N, C-alpha and C positions, 0 to 999 in steps of 0.2 A: 536558451535552447540553441541547437545548431542549425544545420541547413535543411535540405528537403527531406520530408518524412515519407518513408515507404510503408504502406498499410496493405498487408496481404490478406486481410480478413481474419487472421489469427493474431499475428504479431505486428507491432509498429516499431520502426527503428529509423535512425538517421542514415541515409544511404551512402555517406562518405566518412563515417566516424567509427573508431574502434576503442575498446577498453583493453589494456594490456597490463599484465603483471610487470611490476617494476624490474624484476629480475631478468625479464626477457625483452625489455623495451629497446635496448641498444641493438640486439640482434634482429628484432622485428623491423625497426626503422632502417637499419642498414640494408635489409633485403628490399624494402619498399623503395628506397633511394636507387638501389641498383636496377630494379625493374623499371623504374621511371625513366632512367637513362638521360636525365636532363643536366646532370652535373651539379645540381643544387638540391637542398632538402625538398622532398615531396610531401612532407607532413608538417603539421603545426600542433604543438601541445596546447590543450585547452583547459586542463584541470587547474584547480587551486592547490597550492602547496600543502595546506593543512589537510584537505580532504584526501589528497594523494597519499600522504603519510599515514593517515588513519586506515585507509583501505589497502595500502600496499599496491596500488594500481595507478596507471596513467590513462588519461583520456586524450586521444589524438584525433585530429581531423586529417584525413588523407587528401590534402589539397591537390596532389598530382594523381588522383585515382584514374583519371581518363588515360593518362600516359602509361600507368602501371598496367591497366587492363589491356591496353593495346599490345604491350609486350606479351602478356600472358595468353592472349587470344591467338597469338602466333604458335602456341603449343597445342596442337589439335587434340593430342591424347589427354592432356591436362583438362581441357575444356570438356571433353567427353566424360571423363571421370567425375568432374564437378557437377555435371548435369545429369548424372545417371539416374537419380531418383527424383528428378524435378520435372514439372510440366512447363514447357516453354523454355525460352533462352535463359541462361544463367546471368543473373545480375552481376555488375562489376564487383560489388562488395563481397558477394558470395564467392566469386571466383578468386578474389584476393585471399579470403579466409581459407579456402580450400588449398591454395598454393602454399600459404604459410604453414598450414598443418601438415602438408605432405613433406615440405622441406625439413621441418623440425616438429615432430609429433609431440614433443614435450612443451611446446608453446602454450601458455595460458592466455588466451585472447578471446574476445567476443564482440558482438555488436553493441553499440550504444543505443539502448532501447528506451521506449517510453513506458511509464507506468500510468495507470488509470485509477481514479477514485472508485471504490466499490460503493457506488451511490445507491440510494434507495431505489426500489423497483417501481415506485409510484410517486405521485405528487403527495407530499405530506398533508394530512387533513388537520385543520385547526382543531385544537382540543380546548374548548372554552372553560372546562372545569379546571384547567391548569395542571401543574405537576408539583406535588408537594414532597420534598425530600426530608428525611429524618434529620433532626438537628444534631449538630456535632457537640460533643461535650468533652470533658477531661477523659483521658484514656491512660490505662496503666501500661499498655503495650506501645512500642514504637509504631508510628503510622507507616503503612505500606505505601511506597512511592510508585505510582503508576504513570508511565509515560504514555502520551497520546500523540501519535503522528498522523496528521491529516490536514484538514483545512484550518484556518484560524478559528478561534473561539469567540463567541459573543459574550460580553460580560453580564450574564444572567444573574438576577438577584438570588435565585435558588442555589447558584454555584459560588456565591461570594464566600471567600475564605477557604474554598476547597481546591483551588487550582493556582498554579503559577504559570505565567506566559510572558515571553518577551514581546516587544512592540510589534514585531513581524507576525506574531501569532495571535494578535488581538484585533478583533473587528471594532470599528467605532460604535459606540452605544447609540448614537443618533446620527442619521445621515439624511440628506435631502432626497437622493435617488433611492429607489427600492433596492433592497439587498438581494443578490442572487439566491435562488432557492437552495442550491447546494452549499452555500456558505454556512448554512446552519448545521451541517453534517457533524462537525466536531462537538458542537454544543449538545446535539442530540446524544452522541456517543458518551460524552462526559456525564450527562444526566443518568444514563443507564448504569454506568460504573458506580456513580455516587449512590444510586438507589440500593445497589447490592453491598456497597462498601462505604458507608457514610463517613468512616474515619480515615479513608484513604486520602493521600495527598497527590493530586494530579499535577503532572508536569506536561504542559501542552506546547508542542512545536509545530510549525506549519511546514509540511512537505508539499502541499498543494495550495494554490492560491484560492481566493474566494470563489472563483468560477468552478474550481474543483473538477475540471474535465480530465486533464492529464498533465504530466510533468516529466522532465527528463530524469532517467533513472540515476544518473550521477548525482544530481542535486538531492534527490530523495535519499539515496544511500548515504551520502555524507552527513545529512541531517540525522539519519537513523543512527549512525555510529557515534554521533555527537552525544547521544543519550548515555554513553558510557561514562562521561564526565559528570552526568547528573545523578549517578548512583541509583538509578531506578531499579526496583525489584521486579517489575513487570512492564512490558511494552506492548501496547495495543496498536495494531497496524491495520489500516483500512484502505489499502491500495493493492492493486494487482498488476502483474506484468506477465505477458504470455509469450511463449516461444513456439515456433513451428514444430520443433522436435521434442517438445516437453522436457527439455533439459533446463535446469535453472539458469537464468541470466547471470552472467559473471558478477556484475557489480552488486546485484541484490544478494546473491549467494555469499559474496565476500562480507557484506555488511552483517548478514545473519551469523556467519562464522565468528565475526569479531565480538558479537554480543551474547550469543546463546549460553556461554558459560557464566556470564555475569547476571543475566536477567531471564525471566520467563518471557517467551515471545508468543503472543496470541495474534492470529491474523484471520481476516475474513476469507472464506473459501470462494467468494465471488457470486455474482448473480447471473451467470451466463449460461446456465444449463438448459434454458428454454429458448436460447437464441437460435436463429437459423444459421446454417453453415457449419464449418468445421470447428469453430471456437467452442461450441457447446460441450465438446468432449475434452477440451484442453485443461491442463493443470494451471492453476493460478499461483503465482509466486509473489510474496514470500510464503504464503500459506503452505504450499507443497514442498518447501525446503526442509531438509533434515533438521530436526530440533525445534520446529515451530509447531504450535498447537493450531491446527487448521479447524475452523468452526463453520459449520453450515447450519441449516434449519430445515424443518420438514415442510418444504414447499417446492413447487415445480421448478422455480428458478435456481435452486441451490444444487450444486453438484453432488451426485451420489457416487462416491469413489473411495477406494481404500485409503487415499491420503487424507481424507477428512476425518479428524480424530473425534470430534464431538459435535452434537447437535444441540441447539438451544433455541428458545423462542425468538423468532425473527419476523413474524408477521403480525400486523396490528399492534405494534409496540408503541407505547406512549412515553414521551420523555420531554426534557427541556428543549426549547427551540427559539427561533428568532421572535422578536416582538416588533410589530409595525408592518410597513409595506414590504412585500416580497415579490420579486419578479419570477414568474413561472414560465414554463415552456410555451412556445407559440405566442410570445408577446403579452401574455396575460399577467394580471397582478392579483394579489390577495392580501388580506390583512390577517396577521397572526397575533395571538395574545401571549406568546411566550411558551407555549406547549403545543405539541403536535403528535399525531399518530402516523407511523411510517413503517415500511417493511424492507428488509434486506439482511444479508448475512453480516454486514458490519455491525448490526445491532445485536445479532446473535453472539458475535465475537465479543462485543462489549459486555454482554451478560456473563459470558464465561470469565472475562477479565475481572469483572466486579465480583463474581463468585469466588475466584481464587484469592483476590485481595481481601475480601470480607472474611473468608474462612481462615486465611493466614492470620489476620488480626485477632479474630475471636479465639483462636487456639494458641496464639503466641508462637506460631510456627513460621517457617520461611515460605515464601511464595512458591518455591520449587516443591516443597513438601505438600502444600495445598494443591498444586497442579497434579501431582501424582495421585493424590486421593481422588480427585475428580476424574482423572483418566481411567482409573480402575473402578470407579463407582459412578458411571455416567447418569444413573437414574436418580441420584440424590437431588433433593429439592433446592440445594444451594444455587443451582443454575437458574431456577425459575424466579420471576419477579417477586420481591417481597410484597406480601398482601397489603401492608400499610401504605404503599405508594403505587400499587397497581390500579390502573383505571380499567373498568369493565368495558371492553370493546367487542364483546361477543355478538352484540346485536347491531353493531355499526356496519354500514354498507362497505363492501370491498372497495379499496382505493382504485381510482382509474389507472389503467396501465400507462407506464411512461418509460419507453425505451425505443 
């Protein structure tokens, strides 16, 4: 991650970093150097070559931002225009972005933002009855490859033989210290997908660490486009990025553009609709990006907006989870037996991902054809948990709030 983070209550971003289209990098950096007036480069490139090539973008730190802003603040009319629709003084990075866009409206540039895990809305409840997935057998149809980008996965016995993960995406099976609660997120998501699509082949990559709080959008986007080489048919995304103007963040939008023709993209709509403040009405990206199936659930925390394409079960869902000691919020600990009941739109999105993969496999169709079927028939039972693996949680107490 980069330097100081600005949190406006809606968006989070690094206060001295930009993402720039490679076509415009030279012109952008020339202007930055000219406005800095120091006679030496006022910026440093931070991206990795492979990620930059995949995204067609560069990630730069504007090390001389203070000097650049000093020059720009001498232009009173520019400052007034930049602050026209803002409360309070214009931040240095916003002023620089406004100046660059005024100078060359065609520039494709944006802030380097943070993404957040679409975590469960509660503390997961231990499910002593466990989680039983349908056994896999021989199949006549090719297995649908489903990518999962989120936290690392725990090597659960029920998921054995169902997923592939590199070392960075695999949690240790046994550890001395308790495992963070959110580290079980991808394991939970994988169990839901496997319940709906037992013949699917899951490809798990870690875009968030086991703490699962947030990550920089560049790292997440580069891992996202990396699924292109994995030849996945569908990609499940359980993270969210917010912007003050509800426009898609550049690096996330570019990753979506690189993948949406190759794979079906399914993303959680977010759990922010009941939050206080302005964020409750904000779009969550990549879910709100063009070409992504945004999934919510019928609950107060789930956004009710036109950009949400489908709703699926997302409250009181039971799935595979961590086994052993788990650290909870406020310094508490609990023991889990490998299954839990949890709520959130990530789990609704996983149900849709599994429904698409399962339908595609049973019909011998493409994931895209299965997606179109569900989009035009949202009432079909394919979205709902298979009865053979569904645990009855109708009488279970509501999980305690956690946010």
